[in-house]
TORROPA-379084 format. One record per residue (C-alpha): residue in one letter; z, x, y. Coordinates in steps of 0.1 Angstrom, whole numbers, plus 5000, padded with zeros to 4 digits. Layout:
<rs>
AZXY
...
</rs>
This chain:
<rs>
M680461272695
K682161042720
K680760702723
F679960562758
P679760192752
F678860082788
E676060322797
K673460052801
S675559782817
N674259522841
Q675659622876
S675259272891
Q677759132866
T680159422866
P683459382886
H684259612915
F686659902912
D686759992948
E689059712957
V691659812931
L691560182942
Q691760072979
Q694959872971
L696460162953
K695760402981
E698460223002
S700960422981
K701560782993
D701760922958
F698360802949
T695561062950
C691861002951
F689161272956
T685561332946
V683861582925
G680061642928
I677961672897
K674161712895
H673061362904
D676261172910
T679661192928
L682561132906
C685760972920
I689061102904
S692060882909
Y695660912898
F699260892907
N700561252912
T704061152903
L703061012869
I700561262855
D700861612841
T698761822866
N698262092839
I696061842820
L694161762852
H693362132861
R693062272826
D691262002806
L689461792831
L688261952864
P686862272849
Y684462072827
L683461812853
N682362092877
K679762202852
S676062102857
S676161752843
S673661492854
T675561172849
L679161052842
Y678061012806
D677161382803
A680361482822
V682561282798
Q680861432767
A681861782779
L685561702782
P687761862754
I689761532752
E689361302722
N691160992732
L689160852762
L689160482772
F686060312786
T686359982806
Q684559742829
K687759562839
P689459662872
A692759522859
D692659772830
V692160052855
Q695059952876
N697359902846
H696560242831
L696860432863
L700360292867
I701360442833
G699960792838
Y696160782833
I693460942853
S690560732863
I686960862865
T684360652883
V680960702899
E681260672937
G679260362948
N678660252912
N680859982897
D679459982862
Q682260142843
A685360362844
V686660632821
L690460662817
V692060982805
K695660992793
A697661252812
D701161112815
S703961352823
Q706561352795
L709761412815
S712961352796
R716161532789
T716561732757
V718261592726
S721961652730
L725361572714
P726361212710
E728861122738
V729960772727
E729860802689
F730761172685
S731761282650
V733361602639
I731261592607
G727661502604
P724461532625
K724861622662
E721761452676
S721561152699
L718760932712
V717361012747
E715460802773
S712060882758
L710760632733
D708360882717
T711161132712
N713360862696
L710660762672
H710261122663
L714061162656
I713960852632
R710560942616
K711661292606
R714461132587
L712260872571
P708961042564
I707460742545
Q704360532553
E706360212547
L708160272580
K706360042604
V706560042642
E705559742663
V705359812701
L705559522726
T705359532764
V708059322781
G708859262819
K706559152846
L707659442868
S708959712845
K706259682818
S708859832794
R707759932759
V709859782732
A709459912697
L710559722666
L711059942635
H711359822599
I710559942564
D707859722548
G708959592514
I712659622522
C713259442554
N713059062555
Q709758972570
K711258652584
N713658862606
V710859082618
S708758772627
T711758612644
V712558912666
I708858972676
Q708558602686
R711758602706
I710858932724
S707258802731
N708658482746
L710858662771
D709858572806
V711758842826
K710859062855
Q712659382842
I713859532810
I715959832821
D717959892789
S718159782753
S721259582761
Y719059342780
I717159262748
A720459222728
Q721758952752
M718358762754
I717458732717
A720958682702
D721458362682
K724658272701
K724158392737
N727558252750
S729658422723
P731858712734
F731258882700
P728159122700
Q725559022675
F723659352676
I725059702670
D724259942700
T724160292687
E723060632701
R722860802667
P719360832650
D720960912616
R722760572617
L719460392626
A717660572598
A720460472574
V720360102582
L716560092580
G716960192544
E719359902539
G716659642550
K717759602586
L715459632617
V715959852647
I714959792683
L714260072708
V713360042744
D711560302764
G714060442790
A717160352770
P719260622751
H720560362727
G719060162699
L719859812685
L720259742649
G720459402632
P721259172617
A724759292622
T727959162606
L731459172619
V732559422592
E729859672604
F731359692639
F734359872624
T732260112604
A731860462618
S729060702609
E731660952600
D732860732572
Y729960842550
F730561212557
I734161232543
N735861142510
W735760782501
T739560742499
M739960872535
A737060662547
S738560352532
F741960422547
F740560472582
R738560142579
L741759952569
V743560122598
R740860002622
F741059642609
F744859642612
A744759802647
V742359522659
L744659252646
F747759432661
S745959462695
I745159092696
L748358942683
I751359162691
T751659082728
P751158702723
I753758712695
Y756158892718
V755758622744
A755958332719
I759158462703
L760958532737
T759958202750
Y760557972721
H761658142689
Y764658372694
E765958272659
L763158462642
L764558792654
P767258992636
K770559022655
N770359392661
L766759352676
I767959062698
N770659292714
T767959552721
L765659292737
V768459132757
I769459482771
S765859562780
R765159232797
S768559222817
G767659212853
I763959132848
P763258852873
F759958722857
P759358522825
P757758702795
I754358562802
L754158682837
E755559012827
A753059052799
L750058942822
V751059202849
L751159482824
E747859372807
L746159362841
V747459692850
I746159842818
E742759682826
L742759832861
L743460182847
R740660142822
E738160032848
A739260302872
G738960572845
A735560452834
R733960432868
L735260762882
P733761102873
T734961222839
K737561472849
V738961252876
G738960952854
Q740961122827
T743561232853
I743760882868
G744260722834
I747060962823
V748861002855
G748460642865
G749760522833
I752760742833
V753660682870
I753060302870
G754760242837
T757960452846
A758160302881
S757859942869
V760659992844
E762960162868
A762259902894
G763259622870
L759959452870
T759059502833
S761059572802
N760659902784
V759959722751
L757159522764
L755659842780
I755660002747
I753959712730
V751259672757
A750560052755
L750260032718
S748059732720
A745759902744
L745760212722
A744860012691
S741859852708
F740260202712
T739960242675
T736860032672
P733760262668
V731460022687
Y732260002724
Q731059642728
M733459512702
G736259692720
N735459492751
T735559172731
I739059252719
R740159312754
L738958972765
I740258752737
R743758872740
F744258662772
P743558322756
F746058412729
L748658502755
F748258162773
M748457962741
A751558162731
Y753258072763
Y752457702761
I753357622725
G754657942710
I753758072675
L751857752669
G749657842698
V748958182684
A748058022650
I745757762667
S744058032687
F743458242656
C741957932638
F739657872667
M738558232667
L737958222629
I735957892632
H733858052659
L733158362638
L732158122609
R729657952632
I728058262645
T724758382630
T722758692637
L719058642631
G720058352609
R722558542587
P726358462586
Y728358692609
L731258722584
E728958832555
P729858972530
L733458822533
Y732058472538
P729958372520
P731458622495
K728958872480
L730659102454
E727759352455
S728159422492
L732059432492
K731959792480
D730959892515
S732859652537
L736659672542
I736759972520
R734060222511
L733560322474
P732060652464
L728460732474
T727360712437
Y728160342438
L726460282471
S723360452460
K722960172434
R723159892457
P719859692463
A718159812494
S716759462499
K720059292502
H718959152536
E715659022523
E717058712507
</rs>
Protein backbone atom coordinates (compact mmCIF):
# COMPACT_ATOMS: atom_id res chain seq x y z
CA MET A 1 0.00 0.00 0.00
CA LYS A 2 1.52 3.33 -1.08
CA LYS A 3 1.77 5.99 1.57
CA PHE A 4 0.41 9.44 0.77
CA PRO A 5 1.96 11.65 3.43
CA PHE A 6 0.43 15.00 2.46
CA GLU A 7 -3.22 14.04 2.09
CA LYS A 8 -4.38 16.36 4.85
CA SER A 9 -2.09 19.28 4.29
CA ASN A 10 -2.95 22.86 5.21
CA GLN A 11 -3.45 24.61 1.86
CA SER A 12 -2.83 28.09 3.23
CA GLN A 13 0.73 27.14 4.17
CA THR A 14 1.47 25.11 1.03
CA PRO A 15 3.69 26.70 -1.65
CA HIS A 16 2.33 27.15 -5.17
CA PHE A 17 3.32 24.82 -8.01
CA ASP A 18 1.63 26.88 -10.73
CA GLU A 19 4.45 29.42 -10.83
CA VAL A 20 7.06 26.70 -11.40
CA LEU A 21 5.06 25.07 -14.18
CA GLN A 22 4.40 28.43 -15.83
CA GLN A 23 8.14 29.13 -15.99
CA LEU A 24 8.88 25.71 -17.44
CA LYS A 25 6.22 26.17 -20.14
CA GLU A 26 8.49 28.76 -21.76
CA SER A 27 10.55 25.82 -23.07
CA LYS A 28 9.07 24.27 -26.21
CA ASP A 29 9.87 20.69 -25.17
CA PHE A 30 7.84 21.01 -21.95
CA THR A 31 4.40 19.38 -22.04
CA CYS A 32 1.53 19.99 -19.66
CA PHE A 33 -1.98 18.59 -20.09
CA THR A 34 -4.93 17.67 -17.91
CA VAL A 35 -6.68 14.40 -17.20
CA GLY A 36 -10.12 14.37 -15.63
CA ILE A 37 -11.02 11.97 -12.87
CA LYS A 38 -14.22 11.69 -10.88
CA HIS A 39 -13.95 14.82 -8.70
CA ASP A 40 -10.66 16.47 -9.71
CA THR A 41 -8.67 17.47 -12.77
CA LEU A 42 -5.10 16.21 -12.75
CA CYS A 43 -2.29 18.20 -14.38
CA ILE A 44 0.40 15.99 -15.99
CA SER A 45 3.70 17.79 -16.64
CA TYR A 46 7.00 16.60 -18.11
CA PHE A 47 9.76 17.31 -20.59
CA ASN A 48 9.08 15.13 -23.63
CA THR A 49 12.81 15.08 -24.50
CA LEU A 50 13.72 13.55 -21.13
CA ILE A 51 11.10 10.90 -20.43
CA ASP A 52 10.31 7.49 -21.86
CA THR A 53 6.87 7.93 -23.41
CA ASN A 54 6.23 4.19 -23.08
CA ILE A 55 6.12 4.60 -19.31
CA LEU A 56 3.68 7.48 -19.67
CA HIS A 57 1.25 5.67 -21.99
CA ARG A 58 1.68 2.17 -20.56
CA ASP A 59 2.03 2.62 -16.79
CA LEU A 60 0.49 6.00 -16.08
CA LEU A 61 -2.34 7.27 -18.27
CA PRO A 62 -4.42 4.04 -18.48
CA TYR A 63 -4.68 3.91 -14.68
CA LEU A 64 -5.36 7.62 -14.19
CA ASN A 65 -8.34 7.41 -16.58
CA LYS A 66 -10.14 5.00 -14.31
CA SER A 67 -12.91 6.21 -12.01
CA SER A 68 -10.84 7.64 -9.17
CA SER A 69 -12.27 10.22 -6.85
CA THR A 70 -9.10 12.04 -5.74
CA LEU A 71 -5.40 12.27 -6.54
CA TYR A 72 -4.79 9.91 -3.63
CA ASP A 73 -7.05 7.25 -5.17
CA ALA A 74 -5.50 7.71 -8.61
CA VAL A 75 -1.97 7.28 -7.28
CA GLN A 76 -2.92 4.12 -5.41
CA ALA A 77 -3.96 2.55 -8.71
CA LEU A 78 -0.62 3.13 -10.43
CA PRO A 79 1.51 -0.01 -10.98
CA ILE A 80 4.62 1.97 -10.00
CA GLU A 81 6.31 1.44 -6.68
CA ASN A 82 8.83 4.26 -6.42
CA LEU A 83 6.77 7.42 -6.22
CA LEU A 84 7.87 10.68 -4.63
CA PHE A 85 5.51 13.00 -2.77
CA THR A 86 6.47 16.61 -2.16
CA GLN A 87 5.11 19.98 -1.11
CA LYS A 88 8.15 21.90 -2.36
CA PRO A 89 8.01 23.57 -5.80
CA ALA A 90 11.83 23.39 -5.99
CA ASP A 91 11.66 19.58 -5.77
CA VAL A 92 9.15 19.49 -8.61
CA GLN A 93 11.37 21.66 -10.81
CA ASN A 94 14.55 19.71 -10.07
CA HIS A 95 12.93 16.31 -10.71
CA LEU A 96 11.22 17.42 -13.91
CA LEU A 97 14.62 18.44 -15.26
CA ILE A 98 16.05 14.95 -14.74
CA GLY A 99 13.24 12.94 -16.32
CA TYR A 100 10.35 12.77 -13.86
CA ILE A 101 6.63 13.24 -14.52
CA SER A 102 4.75 15.56 -12.19
CA ILE A 103 1.10 14.95 -11.21
CA THR A 104 -0.77 17.75 -9.46
CA VAL A 105 -4.41 18.70 -8.93
CA GLU A 106 -5.39 21.69 -11.04
CA GLY A 107 -6.15 24.65 -8.80
CA ASN A 108 -4.89 22.85 -5.70
CA ASN A 109 -1.37 23.47 -4.46
CA ASP A 110 -1.33 20.99 -1.61
CA GLN A 111 1.05 18.43 -3.02
CA ALA A 112 2.64 16.92 -6.11
CA VAL A 113 3.41 13.34 -7.06
CA LEU A 114 6.62 12.63 -9.00
CA VAL A 115 6.99 9.55 -11.19
CA LYS A 116 10.43 8.46 -12.44
CA ALA A 117 10.24 7.99 -16.22
CA ASP A 118 13.63 9.10 -17.53
CA SER A 119 14.67 7.81 -20.92
CA GLN A 120 17.84 5.71 -20.75
CA LEU A 121 19.54 6.66 -24.01
CA SER A 122 23.16 5.56 -24.33
CA ARG A 123 25.39 3.72 -26.73
CA THR A 124 25.95 0.04 -26.26
CA VAL A 125 29.05 -1.35 -24.58
CA SER A 126 31.77 -1.58 -27.22
CA LEU A 127 35.47 -2.37 -27.63
CA PRO A 128 38.02 -0.16 -25.85
CA GLU A 129 39.44 2.38 -28.27
CA VAL A 130 42.24 3.97 -26.23
CA GLU A 131 43.35 0.98 -24.13
CA PHE A 132 42.78 -1.83 -26.59
CA SER A 133 44.33 -5.18 -25.71
CA VAL A 134 44.70 -8.31 -27.81
CA ILE A 135 44.16 -10.55 -24.77
CA GLY A 136 41.60 -9.95 -22.06
CA PRO A 137 38.07 -8.47 -21.75
CA LYS A 138 36.73 -6.42 -24.63
CA GLU A 139 34.32 -4.16 -22.76
CA SER A 140 34.68 -0.42 -22.22
CA LEU A 141 32.81 2.15 -20.20
CA VAL A 142 30.03 4.18 -21.82
CA GLU A 143 28.42 7.56 -21.08
CA SER A 144 25.74 6.11 -18.79
CA LEU A 145 26.64 6.04 -15.10
CA ASP A 146 24.17 3.23 -14.35
CA THR A 147 25.65 1.06 -17.11
CA ASN A 148 29.18 1.68 -15.86
CA LEU A 149 28.19 0.75 -12.32
CA HIS A 150 26.67 -2.46 -13.70
CA LEU A 151 29.91 -3.33 -15.53
CA ILE A 152 31.88 -2.96 -12.30
CA ARG A 153 29.38 -4.61 -9.96
CA LYS A 154 29.11 -7.73 -12.09
CA ARG A 155 32.87 -8.15 -11.62
CA LEU A 156 32.65 -7.47 -7.88
CA PRO A 157 29.38 -9.01 -6.62
CA ILE A 158 30.09 -8.25 -2.97
CA GLN A 159 28.19 -6.18 -0.43
CA GLU A 160 31.38 -4.45 0.67
CA LEU A 161 31.47 -2.50 -2.61
CA LYS A 162 30.06 0.88 -1.63
CA VAL A 163 28.86 3.63 -3.98
CA GLU A 164 28.56 7.26 -2.90
CA VAL A 165 26.73 9.57 -5.35
CA LEU A 166 27.21 13.35 -5.29
CA THR A 167 25.66 16.07 -7.46
CA VAL A 168 28.17 18.63 -8.78
CA GLY A 169 27.74 21.67 -11.02
CA LYS A 170 25.26 24.51 -10.71
CA LEU A 171 24.21 24.14 -14.35
CA SER A 172 25.03 20.55 -15.29
CA LYS A 173 23.88 18.90 -12.03
CA SER A 174 26.22 16.03 -12.89
CA ARG A 175 26.08 12.84 -10.88
CA VAL A 176 29.51 11.84 -9.58
CA ALA A 177 29.88 8.33 -8.12
CA LEU A 178 32.67 7.37 -5.74
CA LEU A 179 33.31 3.61 -5.45
CA HIS A 180 35.36 1.82 -2.83
CA ILE A 181 35.44 -1.50 -1.01
CA ASP A 182 34.65 -1.10 2.65
CA GLY A 183 37.32 -2.59 4.89
CA ILE A 184 40.03 -2.47 2.19
CA CYS A 185 40.12 1.14 1.00
CA ASN A 186 41.59 3.76 3.31
CA GLN A 187 38.59 5.59 4.76
CA LYS A 188 40.66 8.75 5.05
CA ASN A 189 41.08 8.80 1.26
CA VAL A 190 37.33 8.33 0.81
CA SER A 191 36.56 11.21 3.17
CA THR A 192 39.14 13.43 1.49
CA VAL A 193 37.73 12.86 -2.00
CA ILE A 194 34.13 13.34 -0.86
CA GLN A 195 35.06 16.60 0.85
CA ARG A 196 36.99 17.92 -2.17
CA ILE A 197 34.20 17.06 -4.60
CA SER A 198 31.53 18.50 -2.30
CA ASN A 199 33.47 21.77 -2.01
CA LEU A 200 33.70 22.26 -5.78
CA ASP A 201 32.02 25.52 -6.75
CA VAL A 202 31.69 25.13 -10.51
CA LYS A 203 28.98 25.60 -13.10
CA GLN A 204 29.54 22.48 -15.18
CA ILE A 205 31.17 19.08 -14.91
CA ILE A 206 31.20 17.66 -18.43
CA ASP A 207 33.75 14.88 -18.04
CA SER A 208 35.68 13.01 -15.37
CA SER A 209 38.83 14.89 -16.40
CA TYR A 210 37.32 18.03 -14.81
CA ILE A 211 37.24 16.23 -11.47
CA ALA A 212 40.83 14.96 -11.87
CA GLN A 213 42.14 18.51 -12.37
CA MET A 214 40.13 20.08 -9.55
CA ILE A 215 40.79 17.63 -6.71
CA ALA A 216 44.46 16.87 -7.42
CA ASP A 217 46.99 17.52 -4.66
CA LYS A 218 49.32 19.44 -7.00
CA LYS A 219 47.11 21.21 -9.53
CA ASN A 220 50.02 22.95 -11.29
CA SER A 221 52.06 19.82 -11.91
CA PRO A 222 52.24 18.50 -15.48
CA PHE A 223 52.22 14.95 -14.13
CA PRO A 224 48.74 13.40 -13.89
CA GLN A 225 47.76 12.28 -10.39
CA PHE A 226 44.74 10.15 -11.31
CA ILE A 227 44.74 7.40 -13.92
CA ASP A 228 42.02 7.88 -16.53
CA THR A 229 40.85 4.53 -17.91
CA GLU A 230 37.99 3.24 -20.03
CA ARG A 231 38.35 -0.39 -18.93
CA PRO A 232 35.90 -1.67 -16.26
CA ASP A 233 38.12 -4.71 -15.63
CA ARG A 234 40.98 -2.43 -14.61
CA LEU A 235 38.71 -0.42 -12.32
CA ALA A 236 37.44 -3.60 -10.67
CA ALA A 237 41.02 -4.83 -10.20
CA VAL A 238 42.25 -1.66 -8.49
CA LEU A 239 39.21 -1.56 -6.21
CA GLY A 240 40.40 -4.89 -4.84
CA GLU A 241 43.81 -3.32 -4.18
CA GLY A 242 42.32 -0.70 -1.87
CA LYS A 243 42.05 2.15 -4.33
CA LEU A 244 38.96 4.23 -5.05
CA VAL A 245 37.23 4.92 -8.36
CA ILE A 246 35.41 8.06 -9.53
CA LEU A 247 32.77 7.88 -12.27
CA VAL A 248 30.89 10.83 -13.79
CA ASP A 249 27.55 10.50 -15.54
CA GLY A 250 28.16 11.31 -19.21
CA ALA A 251 31.86 10.38 -19.16
CA PRO A 252 33.09 7.15 -20.81
CA HIS A 253 36.18 7.13 -18.60
CA GLY A 254 36.73 6.50 -14.91
CA LEU A 255 39.37 7.83 -12.54
CA LEU A 256 41.33 5.66 -10.16
CA GLY A 257 43.48 6.82 -7.30
CA PRO A 258 45.68 7.23 -5.45
CA ALA A 259 47.90 6.62 -8.48
CA THR A 260 51.69 6.31 -8.45
CA LEU A 261 54.15 7.01 -11.25
CA VAL A 262 54.87 3.32 -11.79
CA GLU A 263 51.20 2.56 -12.44
CA PHE A 264 51.11 4.92 -15.42
CA PHE A 265 53.43 2.48 -17.23
CA THR A 266 51.36 -0.58 -16.35
CA ALA A 267 49.01 -1.89 -19.02
CA SER A 268 45.99 -4.10 -18.39
CA GLU A 269 47.44 -6.66 -20.79
CA ASP A 270 50.43 -7.14 -18.45
CA TYR A 271 48.26 -9.40 -16.29
CA PHE A 272 46.98 -11.50 -19.19
CA ILE A 273 50.38 -12.71 -20.42
CA ASN A 274 53.32 -14.59 -18.92
CA TRP A 275 55.12 -12.70 -16.16
CA THR A 276 58.49 -12.74 -17.95
CA MET A 277 57.01 -11.10 -21.04
CA ALA A 278 55.05 -8.61 -18.93
CA SER A 279 58.18 -7.64 -17.00
CA PHE A 280 60.16 -7.24 -20.22
CA PHE A 281 57.51 -4.98 -21.77
CA ARG A 282 57.39 -2.83 -18.63
CA LEU A 283 61.14 -2.35 -18.67
CA VAL A 284 60.93 -1.46 -22.36
CA ARG A 285 58.35 1.21 -21.55
CA PHE A 286 60.51 2.74 -18.83
CA PHE A 287 63.55 2.75 -21.10
CA ALA A 288 61.49 4.23 -23.94
CA VAL A 289 60.30 7.11 -21.77
CA LEU A 290 63.83 7.96 -20.60
CA PHE A 291 65.04 7.69 -24.20
CA SER A 292 62.25 9.99 -25.41
CA ILE A 293 63.07 12.65 -22.82
CA LEU A 294 66.88 12.58 -22.94
CA ILE A 295 68.08 11.57 -26.41
CA THR A 296 67.45 14.85 -28.28
CA PRO A 297 68.82 17.09 -25.47
CA ILE A 298 71.93 14.88 -25.23
CA TYR A 299 72.41 15.22 -29.01
CA VAL A 300 72.17 19.03 -28.77
CA ALA A 301 74.51 19.15 -25.75
CA ILE A 302 77.19 16.97 -27.35
CA LEU A 303 77.19 18.79 -30.69
CA THR A 304 77.25 22.17 -28.95
CA TYR A 305 79.83 21.57 -26.19
CA HIS A 306 81.12 18.00 -25.90
CA TYR A 307 82.56 16.72 -29.19
CA GLU A 308 85.26 14.89 -27.23
CA LEU A 309 82.68 12.43 -25.90
CA LEU A 310 82.06 10.97 -29.34
CA PRO A 311 84.07 8.15 -30.96
CA LYS A 312 86.07 9.20 -34.02
CA ASN A 313 84.03 7.11 -36.43
CA LEU A 314 80.79 8.64 -35.15
CA ILE A 315 82.20 12.16 -35.39
CA ASN A 316 82.87 11.63 -39.10
CA THR A 317 79.26 10.52 -39.62
CA LEU A 318 77.86 13.54 -37.75
CA VAL A 319 80.15 15.98 -39.59
CA ILE A 320 79.02 14.61 -42.95
CA SER A 321 75.34 14.72 -41.97
CA ARG A 322 75.59 18.31 -40.71
CA SER A 323 77.70 19.66 -43.57
CA GLY A 324 75.77 22.44 -45.21
CA ILE A 325 73.20 22.80 -42.38
CA PRO A 326 72.82 26.58 -41.76
CA PHE A 327 71.27 26.28 -38.28
CA PRO A 328 72.78 25.45 -34.88
CA PRO A 329 71.76 22.11 -33.33
CA ILE A 330 69.23 23.67 -30.93
CA LEU A 331 67.29 25.42 -33.67
CA GLU A 332 67.44 22.32 -35.86
CA ALA A 333 66.11 20.18 -33.02
CA LEU A 334 63.34 22.65 -32.10
CA VAL A 335 62.11 22.82 -35.69
CA LEU A 336 61.90 19.04 -35.98
CA GLU A 337 60.24 18.67 -32.56
CA LEU A 338 57.62 21.28 -33.46
CA VAL A 339 57.00 19.61 -36.80
CA ILE A 340 56.39 16.31 -34.99
CA GLU A 341 53.95 18.06 -32.61
CA LEU A 342 52.12 19.65 -35.54
CA LEU A 343 51.73 16.27 -37.22
CA ARG A 344 50.45 14.75 -33.97
CA GLU A 345 47.86 17.47 -33.48
CA ALA A 346 46.75 17.36 -37.10
CA GLY A 347 46.39 13.59 -36.97
CA ALA A 348 44.47 13.71 -33.68
CA ARG A 349 41.98 16.42 -34.72
CA LEU A 350 41.14 15.09 -38.18
CA PRO A 351 38.82 12.12 -38.84
CA THR A 352 40.49 8.76 -38.20
CA LYS A 353 41.27 7.69 -41.76
CA VAL A 354 42.35 11.17 -42.85
CA GLY A 355 44.43 11.61 -39.69
CA GLN A 356 46.36 8.39 -40.27
CA THR A 357 47.11 9.45 -43.85
CA ILE A 358 48.25 12.90 -42.76
CA GLY A 359 50.57 11.44 -40.11
CA ILE A 360 52.26 8.92 -42.39
CA VAL A 361 52.45 10.95 -45.60
CA GLY A 362 53.26 14.21 -43.81
CA GLY A 363 56.09 12.61 -41.84
CA ILE A 364 57.65 11.02 -44.90
CA VAL A 365 57.30 14.07 -47.18
CA ILE A 366 58.38 16.71 -44.66
CA GLY A 367 61.26 14.62 -43.30
CA THR A 368 62.64 13.76 -46.74
CA ALA A 369 62.20 17.29 -48.07
CA SER A 370 63.90 18.91 -45.06
CA VAL A 371 66.94 16.64 -45.36
CA GLU A 372 67.25 17.13 -49.11
CA ALA A 373 66.88 20.89 -48.70
CA GLY A 374 69.75 20.94 -46.21
CA LEU A 375 67.62 22.31 -43.34
CA THR A 376 68.11 19.35 -40.99
CA SER A 377 70.53 16.47 -40.71
CA ASN A 378 69.40 12.92 -41.34
CA VAL A 379 70.88 11.78 -38.00
CA LEU A 380 68.77 14.23 -36.00
CA LEU A 381 65.71 13.31 -38.05
CA ILE A 382 66.17 9.67 -37.03
CA ILE A 383 66.70 10.64 -33.38
CA VAL A 384 63.59 12.86 -33.22
CA ALA A 385 61.48 10.23 -34.97
CA LEU A 386 62.62 7.54 -32.53
CA SER A 387 62.00 9.89 -29.61
CA ALA A 388 58.44 10.54 -30.78
CA LEU A 389 57.87 6.83 -31.32
CA ALA A 390 59.17 6.02 -27.83
CA SER A 391 56.71 8.47 -26.22
CA PHE A 392 53.81 6.44 -27.63
CA THR A 393 54.72 3.39 -25.54
CA THR A 394 53.03 4.77 -22.39
CA PRO A 395 49.70 2.98 -21.82
CA VAL A 396 48.08 6.10 -20.28
CA TYR A 397 47.49 8.94 -22.72
CA GLN A 398 47.92 11.74 -20.15
CA MET A 399 51.43 10.58 -19.26
CA GLY A 400 52.34 10.62 -22.95
CA ASN A 401 51.33 14.29 -23.11
CA THR A 402 53.50 15.03 -20.08
CA ILE A 403 56.52 13.45 -21.75
CA ARG A 404 55.91 15.56 -24.86
CA LEU A 405 55.98 18.71 -22.74
CA ILE A 406 58.97 18.14 -20.46
CA ARG A 407 61.32 17.42 -23.40
CA PHE A 408 61.48 21.14 -24.24
CA PRO A 409 62.95 22.38 -20.89
CA PHE A 410 65.59 19.66 -21.23
CA LEU A 411 66.39 20.91 -24.73
CA PHE A 412 66.90 24.52 -23.63
CA MET A 413 69.04 23.55 -20.65
CA ALA A 414 71.17 21.32 -22.91
CA TYR A 415 71.73 24.27 -25.25
CA TYR A 416 72.75 26.65 -22.45
CA ILE A 417 75.09 24.51 -20.32
CA GLY A 418 75.42 21.18 -22.10
CA ILE A 419 75.32 17.81 -20.36
CA LEU A 420 75.33 19.62 -17.01
CA GLY A 421 72.04 21.26 -18.02
CA VAL A 422 70.53 17.86 -18.82
CA ALA A 423 71.66 16.57 -15.41
CA ILE A 424 70.26 19.63 -13.62
CA SER A 425 66.95 19.30 -15.46
CA PHE A 426 66.75 15.64 -14.50
CA CYS A 427 67.43 16.51 -10.85
CA PHE A 428 64.70 19.16 -10.90
CA MET A 429 62.27 16.66 -12.39
CA LEU A 430 63.20 14.06 -9.75
CA ILE A 431 62.78 16.60 -6.93
CA HIS A 432 59.39 17.57 -8.33
CA LEU A 433 58.33 13.92 -8.45
CA LEU A 434 59.46 13.45 -4.84
CA ARG A 435 57.34 16.41 -3.77
CA ILE A 436 54.15 15.26 -5.53
CA THR A 437 51.54 13.43 -3.53
CA THR A 438 48.29 11.90 -4.66
CA LEU A 439 45.63 11.92 -1.96
CA GLY A 440 48.48 12.35 0.51
CA ARG A 441 50.50 9.36 -0.69
CA PRO A 442 54.00 9.64 -2.27
CA TYR A 443 53.91 9.72 -6.05
CA LEU A 444 57.06 7.56 -6.39
CA GLU A 445 55.79 4.80 -4.12
CA PRO A 446 56.87 1.93 -3.91
CA LEU A 447 60.25 3.07 -5.26
CA TYR A 448 60.44 5.86 -2.68
CA PRO A 449 59.82 5.36 0.12
CA PRO A 450 60.81 1.78 -0.74
CA LYS A 451 58.29 -0.96 0.02
CA LEU A 452 59.61 -4.42 -0.73
CA GLU A 453 56.15 -6.00 -0.57
CA SER A 454 54.92 -3.79 -3.42
CA LEU A 455 58.03 -3.98 -5.61
CA LYS A 456 56.91 -7.34 -7.02
CA ASP A 457 54.33 -5.47 -9.13
CA SER A 458 56.18 -2.29 -10.05
CA LEU A 459 59.12 -2.16 -12.48
CA ILE A 460 58.66 -5.86 -13.06
CA ARG A 461 55.71 -8.18 -12.51
CA LEU A 462 56.19 -11.45 -10.65
CA PRO A 463 53.93 -14.48 -11.24
CA LEU A 464 50.28 -14.11 -10.29
CA THR A 465 50.68 -16.62 -7.48
CA TYR A 466 52.90 -14.11 -5.69
CA LEU A 467 50.60 -11.18 -6.46
CA SER A 468 47.60 -12.96 -4.99
CA LYS A 469 49.38 -13.04 -1.62
CA ARG A 470 49.93 -9.33 -1.42
CA PRO A 471 47.85 -7.51 1.21
CA ALA A 472 44.80 -5.94 -0.36
CA SER A 473 44.91 -3.22 2.29
CA LYS A 474 48.28 -1.86 1.20
CA HIS A 475 46.70 1.56 0.67
CA GLU A 476 45.05 1.63 4.06
CA GLU A 477 48.10 2.61 6.03
